[in-house]
BALOBA-1460 file (C-alpha; in Angstrom, 3 decimals):
// residues 335
<rec num="1" residu="m" x="-35.880" y="1.386" z="3.709"/>
<rec num="2" residu="k" x="-35.328" y="-1.867" z="5.620"/>
<rec num="3" residu="k" x="-32.760" y="-2.994" z="3.058"/>
<rec num="4" residu="k" x="-30.939" y="0.342" z="3.319"/>
<rec num="5" residu="a" x="-31.003" y="0.184" z="7.133"/>
<rec num="6" residu="k" x="-29.578" y="-3.354" z="7.061"/>
<rec num="7" residu="s" x="-26.837" y="-2.180" z="4.700"/>
<rec num="8" residu="i" x="-25.899" y="0.706" z="7.009"/>
<rec num="9" residu="i" x="-25.823" y="-1.620" z="10.029"/>
<rec num="10" residu="k" x="-23.638" y="-4.108" z="8.123"/>
<rec num="11" residu="v" x="-21.136" y="-1.464" z="6.994"/>
<rec num="12" residu="t" x="-20.978" y="0.121" z="10.456"/>
<rec num="13" residu="s" x="-20.437" y="-3.300" z="12.023"/>
<rec num="14" residu="v" x="-17.609" y="-4.104" z="9.584"/>
<rec num="15" residu="i" x="-15.891" y="-0.767" z="10.258"/>
<rec num="16" residu="l" x="-16.205" y="-1.181" z="14.040"/>
<rec num="17" residu="i" x="-14.990" y="-4.801" z="13.975"/>
<rec num="18" residu="l" x="-11.967" y="-3.933" z="11.825"/>
<rec num="19" residu="s" x="-11.172" y="-0.944" z="14.080"/>
<rec num="20" residu="c" x="-11.300" y="-3.169" z="17.174"/>
<rec num="21" residu="i" x="-9.145" y="-5.837" z="15.514"/>
<rec num="22" residu="l" x="-6.596" y="-3.170" z="14.543"/>
<rec num="23" residu="c" x="-6.428" y="-1.793" z="18.100"/>
<rec num="24" residu="v" x="-6.044" y="-5.258" z="19.641"/>
<rec num="25" residu="l" x="-3.422" y="-6.228" z="17.064"/>
<rec num="26" residu="a" x="-1.478" y="-3.023" z="17.733"/>
<rec num="27" residu="l" x="-1.434" y="-3.794" z="21.479"/>
<rec num="28" residu="i" x="-0.280" y="-7.360" z="20.817"/>
<rec num="29" residu="s" x="2.382" y="-6.158" z="18.381"/>
<rec num="30" residu="i" x="3.807" y="-3.615" z="20.810"/>
<rec num="31" residu="s" x="3.957" y="-6.178" z="23.620"/>
<rec num="32" residu="i" x="5.678" y="-9.085" z="21.834"/>
<rec num="33" residu="g" x="9.088" y="-9.461" z="20.261"/>
<rec num="34" residu="s" x="12.559" y="-10.382" z="21.463"/>
<rec num="35" residu="a" x="11.426" y="-8.904" z="24.795"/>
<rec num="36" residu="r" x="7.836" y="-9.253" z="25.988"/>
<rec num="37" residu="y" x="6.045" y="-6.625" z="28.053"/>
<rec num="38" residu="s" x="2.706" y="-6.585" z="29.819"/>
<rec num="39" residu="l" x="0.122" y="-3.877" z="29.187"/>
<rec num="40" residu="s" x="0.887" y="-2.304" z="32.566"/>
<rec num="41" residu="d" x="4.616" y="-2.188" z="31.708"/>
<rec num="42" residu="i" x="3.851" y="-0.478" z="28.409"/>
<rec num="43" residu="i" x="1.562" y="2.169" z="29.932"/>
<rec num="44" residu="t" x="3.867" y="2.831" z="32.907"/>
<rec num="45" residu="n" x="6.983" y="3.288" z="30.763"/>
<rec num="46" residu="l" x="5.257" y="5.426" z="28.149"/>
<rec num="47" residu="l" x="3.909" y="7.786" z="30.824"/>
<rec num="48" residu="t" x="7.154" y="8.127" z="32.738"/>
<rec num="49" residu="e" x="9.488" y="10.995" z="31.872"/>
<rec num="50" residu="e" x="12.598" y="9.025" z="32.748"/>
<rec num="51" residu="s" x="14.439" y="7.258" z="29.964"/>
<rec num="52" residu="n" x="14.980" y="3.524" z="30.422"/>
<rec num="53" residu="p" x="15.635" y="0.515" z="28.150"/>
<rec num="54" residu="i" x="11.982" y="-0.552" z="28.084"/>
<rec num="55" residu="k" x="10.768" y="2.927" z="27.116"/>
<rec num="56" residu="i" x="13.426" y="3.181" z="24.389"/>
<rec num="57" residu="i" x="12.357" y="-0.171" z="22.894"/>
<rec num="58" residu="i" x="8.639" y="0.636" z="23.039"/>
<rec num="59" residu="y" x="8.698" y="4.318" z="22.108"/>
<rec num="60" residu="n" x="11.621" y="4.525" z="19.671"/>
<rec num="61" residu="l" x="11.502" y="1.090" z="18.030"/>
<rec num="62" residu="r" x="8.111" y="-0.586" z="18.204"/>
<rec num="63" residu="l" x="5.674" y="2.343" z="18.104"/>
<rec num="64" residu="p" x="7.105" y="3.956" z="14.923"/>
<rec num="65" residu="r" x="7.153" y="0.559" z="13.229"/>
<rec num="66" residu="i" x="3.532" y="-0.197" z="14.160"/>
<rec num="67" residu="i" x="2.274" y="3.213" z="13.027"/>
<rec num="68" residu="s" x="4.269" y="2.888" z="9.787"/>
<rec num="69" residu="a" x="2.717" y="-0.518" z="9.097"/>
<rec num="70" residu="i" x="-0.795" y="0.867" z="9.664"/>
<rec num="71" residu="l" x="-0.268" y="3.875" z="7.382"/>
<rec num="72" residu="i" x="1.468" y="1.879" z="4.637"/>
<rec num="73" residu="g" x="-1.185" y="-0.852" z="4.687"/>
<rec num="74" residu="a" x="-3.960" y="1.730" z="4.368"/>
<rec num="75" residu="a" x="-2.161" y="3.614" z="1.581"/>
<rec num="76" residu="l" x="-1.345" y="0.537" z="-0.516"/>
<rec num="77" residu="s" x="-4.883" y="-0.817" z="-0.205"/>
<rec num="78" residu="v" x="-6.475" y="2.438" z="-1.345"/>
<rec num="79" residu="a" x="-3.914" y="2.799" z="-4.161"/>
<rec num="80" residu="g" x="-4.857" y="-0.672" z="-5.400"/>
<rec num="81" residu="a" x="-8.588" y="0.024" z="-5.097"/>
<rec num="82" residu="l" x="-8.288" y="3.205" z="-7.182"/>
<rec num="83" residu="l" x="-6.306" y="1.469" z="-9.911"/>
<rec num="84" residu="q" x="-8.859" y="-1.329" z="-10.020"/>
<rec num="85" residu="a" x="-11.527" y="1.292" z="-10.722"/>
<rec num="86" residu="v" x="-9.364" y="2.843" z="-13.452"/>
<rec num="87" residu="m" x="-8.745" y="-0.512" z="-15.161"/>
<rec num="88" residu="r" x="-12.128" y="-2.048" z="-14.293"/>
<rec num="89" residu="n" x="-10.003" y="-5.042" z="-13.367"/>
<rec num="90" residu="p" x="-9.495" y="-6.407" z="-9.822"/>
<rec num="91" residu="l" x="-6.072" y="-7.743" z="-10.855"/>
<rec num="92" residu="a" x="-4.663" y="-4.206" z="-11.098"/>
<rec num="93" residu="d" x="-2.476" y="-2.706" z="-8.397"/>
<rec num="94" residu="p" x="0.539" y="-0.347" z="-8.271"/>
<rec num="95" residu="g" x="2.926" y="-3.295" z="-8.507"/>
<rec num="96" residu="t" x="1.428" y="-5.004" z="-11.534"/>
<rec num="97" residu="i" x="1.207" y="-1.940" z="-13.791"/>
<rec num="98" residu="g" x="4.631" y="-0.452" z="-13.057"/>
<rec num="99" residu="v" x="3.790" y="2.483" z="-10.761"/>
<rec num="100" residu="s" x="5.613" y="0.976" z="-7.766"/>
<rec num="101" residu="a" x="8.480" y="0.004" z="-10.073"/>
<rec num="102" residu="g" x="8.863" y="3.649" z="-11.088"/>
<rec num="103" residu="a" x="9.020" y="4.769" z="-7.457"/>
<rec num="104" residu="g" x="11.327" y="1.872" z="-6.603"/>
<rec num="105" residu="t" x="13.688" y="2.625" z="-9.491"/>
<rec num="106" residu="a" x="14.002" y="6.268" z="-8.477"/>
<rec num="107" residu="t" x="14.607" y="5.313" z="-4.847"/>
<rec num="108" residu="t" x="17.161" y="2.619" z="-5.723"/>
<rec num="109" residu="t" x="19.017" y="5.096" z="-7.942"/>
<rec num="110" residu="i" x="19.223" y="7.630" z="-5.127"/>
<rec num="111" residu="l" x="20.293" y="5.055" z="-2.527"/>
<rec num="112" residu="l" x="23.058" y="3.599" z="-4.734"/>
<rec num="113" residu="l" x="24.271" y="6.615" z="-6.723"/>
<rec num="114" residu="f" x="23.497" y="9.567" z="-4.456"/>
<rec num="115" residu="p" x="23.390" y="8.267" z="-0.856"/>
<rec num="116" residu="h" x="23.926" y="11.807" z="0.479"/>
<rec num="117" residu="m" x="20.468" y="12.754" z="-0.881"/>
<rec num="118" residu="t" x="18.441" y="10.205" z="1.103"/>
<rec num="119" residu="t" x="16.369" y="12.945" z="2.756"/>
<rec num="120" residu="a" x="14.881" y="13.741" z="-0.662"/>
<rec num="121" residu="v" x="13.872" y="10.116" z="-1.355"/>
<rec num="122" residu="p" x="10.074" y="10.737" z="-1.022"/>
<rec num="123" residu="i" x="10.225" y="13.481" z="-3.662"/>
<rec num="124" residu="f" x="12.242" y="11.343" z="-6.067"/>
<rec num="125" residu="a" x="9.994" y="8.341" z="-5.389"/>
<rec num="126" residu="f" x="6.912" y="10.336" z="-6.341"/>
<rec num="127" residu="g" x="8.760" y="11.717" z="-9.375"/>
<rec num="128" residu="g" x="9.633" y="8.168" z="-10.468"/>
<rec num="129" residu="a" x="6.070" y="6.950" z="-9.947"/>
<rec num="130" residu="a" x="4.649" y="9.962" z="-11.802"/>
<rec num="131" residu="l" x="7.103" y="9.482" z="-14.686"/>
<rec num="132" residu="a" x="6.252" y="5.768" z="-14.950"/>
<rec num="133" residu="c" x="2.542" y="6.607" z="-14.810"/>
<rec num="134" residu="g" x="2.972" y="9.272" z="-17.511"/>
<rec num="135" residu="l" x="4.867" y="6.868" z="-19.781"/>
<rec num="136" residu="i" x="2.200" y="4.216" z="-19.303"/>
<rec num="137" residu="y" x="-0.559" y="6.601" z="-20.345"/>
<rec num="138" residu="l" x="1.521" y="7.976" z="-23.221"/>
<rec num="139" residu="l" x="2.047" y="4.458" z="-24.575"/>
<rec num="140" residu="a" x="-1.585" y="3.524" z="-23.943"/>
<rec num="141" residu="w" x="-3.041" y="6.612" z="-25.645"/>
<rec num="142" residu="k" x="-4.642" y="5.934" z="-29.021"/>
<rec num="143" residu="g" x="-7.544" y="8.290" z="-29.556"/>
<rec num="144" residu="g" x="-8.380" y="7.744" z="-25.891"/>
<rec num="145" residu="i" x="-7.319" y="5.610" z="-22.963"/>
<rec num="146" residu="d" x="-8.219" y="1.938" z="-22.987"/>
<rec num="147" residu="p" x="-7.789" y="-0.080" z="-19.733"/>
<rec num="148" residu="v" x="-6.309" y="-3.071" z="-21.567"/>
<rec num="149" residu="r" x="-3.648" y="-0.912" z="-23.237"/>
<rec num="150" residu="i" x="-2.843" y="0.647" z="-19.839"/>
<rec num="151" residu="i" x="-2.213" y="-2.785" z="-18.312"/>
<rec num="152" residu="l" x="-0.080" y="-3.953" z="-21.254"/>
<rec num="153" residu="s" x="1.908" y="-0.706" z="-21.217"/>
<rec num="154" residu="g" x="2.371" y="-1.078" z="-17.460"/>
<rec num="155" residu="v" x="3.708" y="-4.608" z="-17.838"/>
<rec num="156" residu="a" x="6.200" y="-3.358" z="-20.445"/>
<rec num="157" residu="i" x="7.353" y="-0.450" z="-18.243"/>
<rec num="158" residu="n" x="7.608" y="-2.800" z="-15.265"/>
<rec num="159" residu="s" x="9.846" y="-5.136" z="-17.269"/>
<rec num="160" residu="v" x="12.133" y="-2.347" z="-18.513"/>
<rec num="161" residu="l" x="12.530" y="-0.812" z="-15.052"/>
<rec num="162" residu="g" x="13.164" y="-4.255" z="-13.562"/>
<rec num="163" residu="g" x="16.002" y="-4.742" z="-16.040"/>
<rec num="164" residu="y" x="17.451" y="-1.332" z="-15.185"/>
<rec num="165" residu="n" x="17.316" y="-2.112" z="-11.464"/>
<rec num="166" residu="g" x="19.073" y="-5.430" z="-12.026"/>
<rec num="167" residu="f" x="21.806" y="-3.735" z="-14.063"/>
<rec num="168" residu="l" x="22.245" y="-1.045" z="-11.414"/>
<rec num="169" residu="q" x="22.551" y="-3.648" z="-8.678"/>
<rec num="170" residu="m" x="25.231" y="-5.491" z="-10.633"/>
<rec num="171" residu="l" x="27.250" y="-2.295" z="-11.101"/>
<rec num="172" residu="y" x="27.038" y="-1.361" z="-7.424"/>
<rec num="173" residu="s" x="27.033" y="-4.816" z="-5.869"/>
<rec num="174" residu="d" x="29.459" y="-3.642" z="-3.157"/>
<rec num="175" residu="n" x="26.852" y="-1.198" z="-1.862"/>
<rec num="176" residu="l" x="23.926" y="-3.578" z="-2.242"/>
<rec num="177" residu="q" x="23.738" y="-4.484" z="1.452"/>
<rec num="178" residu="g" x="22.321" y="-1.065" z="2.229"/>
<rec num="179" residu="v" x="19.355" y="-1.486" z="-0.124"/>
<rec num="180" residu="l" x="18.471" y="-5.141" z="0.509"/>
<rec num="181" residu="g" x="15.854" y="-4.166" z="3.091"/>
<rec num="182" residu="f" x="14.350" y="-1.713" z="0.622"/>
<rec num="183" residu="m" x="14.164" y="-4.289" z="-2.192"/>
<rec num="184" residu="n" x="12.465" y="-6.828" z="0.088"/>
<rec num="185" residu="g" x="10.075" y="-4.334" z="1.652"/>
<rec num="186" residu="s" x="11.150" y="-3.989" z="5.273"/>
<rec num="187" residu="l" x="9.853" y="-1.916" z="8.194"/>
<rec num="188" residu="s" x="12.874" y="-2.654" z="10.354"/>
<rec num="189" residu="g" x="14.446" y="0.451" z="11.857"/>
<rec num="190" residu="r" x="11.584" y="2.804" z="11.002"/>
<rec num="191" residu="s" x="11.825" y="5.987" z="13.067"/>
<rec num="192" residu="w" x="9.565" y="8.859" z="14.043"/>
<rec num="193" residu="s" x="10.930" y="10.869" z="11.104"/>
<rec num="194" residu="d" x="9.633" y="8.121" z="8.788"/>
<rec num="195" residu="v" x="6.270" y="8.258" z="10.556"/>
<rec num="196" residu="k" x="6.160" y="12.029" z="10.069"/>
<rec num="197" residu="t" x="6.859" y="11.614" z="6.349"/>
<rec num="198" residu="l" x="4.161" y="8.960" z="6.028"/>
<rec num="199" residu="v" x="1.562" y="10.923" z="7.978"/>
<rec num="200" residu="i" x="1.949" y="13.950" z="5.697"/>
<rec num="201" residu="y" x="1.926" y="12.083" z="2.383"/>
<rec num="202" residu="v" x="-0.604" y="9.379" z="3.285"/>
<rec num="203" residu="i" x="-3.166" y="11.783" z="4.747"/>
<rec num="204" residu="i" x="-2.945" y="13.987" z="1.645"/>
<rec num="205" residu="g" x="-3.275" y="10.909" z="-0.571"/>
<rec num="206" residu="l" x="-6.247" y="9.508" z="1.357"/>
<rec num="207" residu="l" x="-8.055" y="12.854" z="1.256"/>
<rec num="208" residu="l" x="-7.532" y="12.971" z="-2.512"/>
<rec num="209" residu="a" x="-8.826" y="9.386" z="-2.706"/>
<rec num="210" residu="i" x="-12.032" y="10.442" z="-0.950"/>
<rec num="211" residu="i" x="-12.467" y="13.161" z="-3.581"/>
<rec num="212" residu="c" x="-12.123" y="10.434" z="-6.247"/>
<rec num="213" residu="i" x="-15.006" y="8.304" z="-4.937"/>
<rec num="214" residu="k" x="-17.631" y="9.627" z="-7.362"/>
<rec num="215" residu="s" x="-15.352" y="9.151" z="-10.383"/>
<rec num="216" residu="a" x="-14.294" y="5.676" z="-9.233"/>
<rec num="217" residu="n" x="-17.917" y="4.550" z="-8.911"/>
<rec num="218" residu="a" x="-18.756" y="5.983" z="-12.333"/>
<rec num="219" residu="l" x="-15.800" y="4.316" z="-14.072"/>
<rec num="220" residu="q" x="-16.955" y="0.925" z="-12.807"/>
<rec num="221" residu="l" x="-20.132" y="1.319" z="-14.874"/>
<rec num="222" residu="g" x="-18.234" y="1.586" z="-18.165"/>
<rec num="223" residu="d" x="-17.043" y="4.527" z="-20.236"/>
<rec num="224" residu="e" x="-20.362" y="5.277" z="-21.931"/>
<rec num="225" residu="m" x="-22.354" y="5.275" z="-18.709"/>
<rec num="226" residu="a" x="-19.690" y="7.416" z="-16.990"/>
<rec num="227" residu="k" x="-19.877" y="9.960" z="-19.828"/>
<rec num="228" residu="n" x="-23.673" y="10.039" z="-19.525"/>
<rec num="229" residu="l" x="-23.229" y="10.858" z="-15.843"/>
<rec num="230" residu="g" x="-21.085" y="13.866" z="-16.795"/>
<rec num="231" residu="i" x="-17.701" y="12.318" z="-15.977"/>
<rec num="232" residu="n" x="-14.662" y="13.163" z="-18.100"/>
<rec num="233" residu="v" x="-13.432" y="9.576" z="-18.446"/>
<rec num="234" residu="n" x="-9.873" y="10.240" z="-19.618"/>
<rec num="235" residu="l" x="-9.268" y="13.012" z="-17.068"/>
<rec num="236" residu="s" x="-10.730" y="10.875" z="-14.275"/>
<rec num="237" residu="r" x="-8.488" y="7.925" z="-15.152"/>
<rec num="238" residu="i" x="-5.415" y="10.156" z="-15.140"/>
<rec num="239" residu="f" x="-6.343" y="11.793" z="-11.819"/>
<rec num="240" residu="l" x="-7.148" y="8.482" z="-10.083"/>
<rec num="241" residu="s" x="-3.879" y="7.014" z="-11.371"/>
<rec num="242" residu="a" x="-1.962" y="10.064" z="-10.129"/>
<rec num="243" residu="v" x="-3.460" y="9.694" z="-6.627"/>
<rec num="244" residu="s" x="-2.619" y="5.990" z="-6.650"/>
<rec num="245" residu="a" x="0.945" y="6.774" z="-7.769"/>
<rec num="246" residu="f" x="1.244" y="9.366" z="-4.989"/>
<rec num="247" residu="l" x="0.189" y="6.846" z="-2.314"/>
<rec num="248" residu="a" x="2.410" y="4.099" z="-3.736"/>
<rec num="249" residu="a" x="5.416" y="6.441" z="-3.883"/>
<rec num="250" residu="a" x="4.922" y="7.453" z="-0.237"/>
<rec num="251" residu="t" x="5.037" y="3.818" z="0.875"/>
<rec num="252" residu="v" x="7.946" y="2.840" z="-1.387"/>
<rec num="253" residu="s" x="10.074" y="5.750" z="-0.169"/>
<rec num="254" residu="v" x="9.789" y="4.545" z="3.442"/>
<rec num="255" residu="a" x="9.402" y="0.758" z="3.311"/>
<rec num="256" residu="g" x="10.477" y="-0.310" z="-0.172"/>
<rec num="257" residu="m" x="8.655" y="-2.733" z="-2.440"/>
<rec num="258" residu="i" x="5.718" y="-4.445" z="-0.713"/>
<rec num="259" residu="g" x="3.478" y="-6.455" z="-2.987"/>
<rec num="260" residu="f" x="0.011" y="-8.017" z="-2.886"/>
<rec num="261" residu="v" x="-1.523" y="-5.598" z="-0.358"/>
<rec num="262" residu="g" x="-3.044" y="-3.426" z="-3.089"/>
<rec num="263" residu="l" x="-4.066" y="-6.524" z="-5.016"/>
<rec num="264" residu="v" x="-5.657" y="-8.757" z="-2.383"/>
<rec num="265" residu="v" x="-7.098" y="-6.338" z="0.189"/>
<rec num="266" residu="p" x="-9.461" y="-4.355" z="-2.100"/>
<rec num="267" residu="h" x="-10.775" y="-7.629" z="-3.492"/>
<rec num="268" residu="i" x="-11.538" y="-8.932" z="0.020"/>
<rec num="269" residu="a" x="-13.130" y="-5.588" z="0.925"/>
<rec num="270" residu="r" x="-15.275" y="-5.816" z="-2.203"/>
<rec num="271" residu="m" x="-16.415" y="-9.302" z="-1.191"/>
<rec num="272" residu="i" x="-17.374" y="-8.048" z="2.290"/>
<rec num="273" residu="v" x="-19.078" y="-4.698" z="1.621"/>
<rec num="274" residu="g" x="-19.629" y="-4.551" z="-2.135"/>
<rec num="275" residu="s" x="-18.156" y="-2.346" z="-4.833"/>
<rec num="276" residu="d" x="-19.462" y="1.078" z="-3.743"/>
<rec num="277" residu="y" x="-16.311" y="3.135" z="-3.200"/>
<rec num="278" residu="k" x="-18.003" y="5.226" z="-0.494"/>
<rec num="279" residu="i" x="-17.869" y="2.099" z="1.634"/>
<rec num="280" residu="m" x="-14.990" y="0.228" z="0.045"/>
<rec num="281" residu="i" x="-12.379" y="2.979" z="0.544"/>
<rec num="282" residu="p" x="-12.657" y="3.119" z="4.386"/>
<rec num="283" residu="t" x="-13.004" y="-0.671" z="4.557"/>
<rec num="284" residu="s" x="-9.890" y="-1.148" z="2.420"/>
<rec num="285" residu="m" x="-7.980" y="1.339" z="4.575"/>
<rec num="286" residu="l" x="-8.723" y="-0.520" z="7.804"/>
<rec num="287" residu="l" x="-8.355" y="-3.996" z="6.317"/>
<rec num="288" residu="g" x="-5.039" y="-3.061" z="4.678"/>
<rec num="289" residu="a" x="-3.739" y="-1.692" z="7.974"/>
<rec num="290" residu="v" x="-4.752" y="-4.914" z="9.759"/>
<rec num="291" residu="v" x="-3.198" y="-7.164" z="7.106"/>
<rec num="292" residu="l" x="0.141" y="-5.358" z="6.932"/>
<rec num="293" residu="l" x="0.480" y="-4.938" z="10.702"/>
<rec num="294" residu="f" x="-0.263" y="-8.638" z="11.181"/>
<rec num="295" residu="a" x="2.253" y="-9.606" z="8.467"/>
<rec num="296" residu="d" x="4.951" y="-7.394" z="10.011"/>
<rec num="297" residu="t" x="4.285" y="-8.748" z="13.512"/>
<rec num="298" residu="v" x="4.570" y="-12.311" z="12.205"/>
<rec num="299" residu="g" x="7.766" y="-11.414" z="10.324"/>
<rec num="300" residu="r" x="9.587" y="-10.073" z="13.367"/>
<rec num="301" residu="t" x="8.401" y="-12.764" z="15.813"/>
<rec num="302" residu="l" x="8.169" y="-15.948" z="13.718"/>
<rec num="303" residu="v" x="11.867" y="-16.856" z="13.926"/>
<rec num="304" residu="p" x="13.643" y="-15.762" z="17.137"/>
<rec num="305" residu="g" x="16.555" y="-13.459" z="16.394"/>
<rec num="306" residu="m" x="15.504" y="-12.915" z="12.768"/>
<rec num="307" residu="d" x="13.510" y="-10.053" z="11.280"/>
<rec num="308" residu="i" x="11.794" y="-11.306" z="8.115"/>
<rec num="309" residu="p" x="10.852" y="-8.369" z="5.838"/>
<rec num="310" residu="v" x="7.131" y="-7.723" z="5.627"/>
<rec num="311" residu="g" x="7.396" y="-7.744" z="1.820"/>
<rec num="312" residu="t" x="8.643" y="-11.326" z="1.984"/>
<rec num="313" residu="i" x="5.788" y="-12.359" z="4.280"/>
<rec num="314" residu="m" x="3.218" y="-10.737" z="1.988"/>
<rec num="315" residu="s" x="4.690" y="-12.481" z="-1.069"/>
<rec num="316" residu="m" x="4.672" y="-15.859" z="0.676"/>
<rec num="317" residu="v" x="1.107" y="-15.511" z="1.953"/>
<rec num="318" residu="g" x="-0.497" y="-13.122" z="-0.528"/>
<rec num="319" residu="g" x="0.284" y="-15.079" z="-3.679"/>
<rec num="320" residu="p" x="-1.150" y="-18.454" z="-2.589"/>
<rec num="321" residu="f" x="-4.105" y="-16.750" z="-0.887"/>
<rec num="322" residu="f" x="-4.973" y="-14.859" z="-4.049"/>
<rec num="323" residu="l" x="-4.759" y="-18.078" z="-6.081"/>
<rec num="324" residu="y" x="-7.045" y="-19.737" z="-3.516"/>
<rec num="325" residu="m" x="-9.595" y="-16.959" z="-4.013"/>
<rec num="326" residu="l" x="-9.365" y="-17.419" z="-7.775"/>
<rec num="327" residu="r" x="-10.055" y="-21.135" z="-7.428"/>
<rec num="328" residu="k" x="-12.847" y="-20.633" z="-4.912"/>
<rec num="329" residu="k" x="-14.671" y="-17.947" z="-6.834"/>
<rec num="330" residu="g" x="-14.013" y="-19.460" z="-10.254"/>
<rec num="331" residu="k" x="-13.523" y="-15.962" z="-11.584"/>
<rec num="332" residu="i" x="-12.825" y="-12.509" z="-10.262"/>
<rec num="333" residu="s" x="-15.626" y="-10.067" z="-10.594"/>
<rec num="334" residu="g" x="-15.439" y="-6.350" z="-10.003"/>
<rec num="335" residu="n" x="-19.054" y="-6.233" z="-8.922"/>
């Protein structure tokens, strides 16, 4: 009982600390930038009904961007955590197995070939992610679904879609300026309509992820043990992958390709609270939101007059940090 009580206290403390960090970081992020505002300025201008330059900057530019970063960070982290349960491999995430590439390819195609259909980008992004996911499982199927074959199939799909994207960008190089932010993963210019899109898709995805907790925990134990617990292994893998694809597509449709969040954050969460998905899912959500909001804040304030895409910041920091963890731990363990 004492051990269980200590565990509950630890998890509650982690959740509360991450929540406080996220709130403080959001306040810092909304107050700094090309123009800096005090907390009193922010509250006064948000409460006033009159429109003024400060209110426009805070309400129409910074707030949507901050909320988008929080939602996207949470979604990508949970998507990565679910895929790591499917593959029983902490190196799995939507980017490494081709799910994000499917969503990105569909979005790039719409932006370059059918720019008048940009309002339907989330639907096409999910369609692209679902198609890539379906192809991966089709190629990986051989009397059942093996995690290693899924990863290898995902790498192949990722490579093919990357080649297609490169070819498409060469053909439409004159229109490439409009999709550069998308390819680099940028939150610049996010609006309340983007926030609305994210809220709908991310909340649905996170609720589905909560439903997946039992299956995710069972899959970590191995196929035989999961079957003994009454879990349909193949169906569970497909459903968890579909939820992950849904979350990844929602983020790609709004912010473009952002890597390493779904790879690094679940691993850190696992190191802090363990591998029980009842605890790891909420921890990953909060930690992912903190990481992405911090990265975006750094990107837009690091160099005066320049807005560095959050995808670029995550690539620069996430890659070396992940390698550092590999060196420090000696190996990556899912338990």
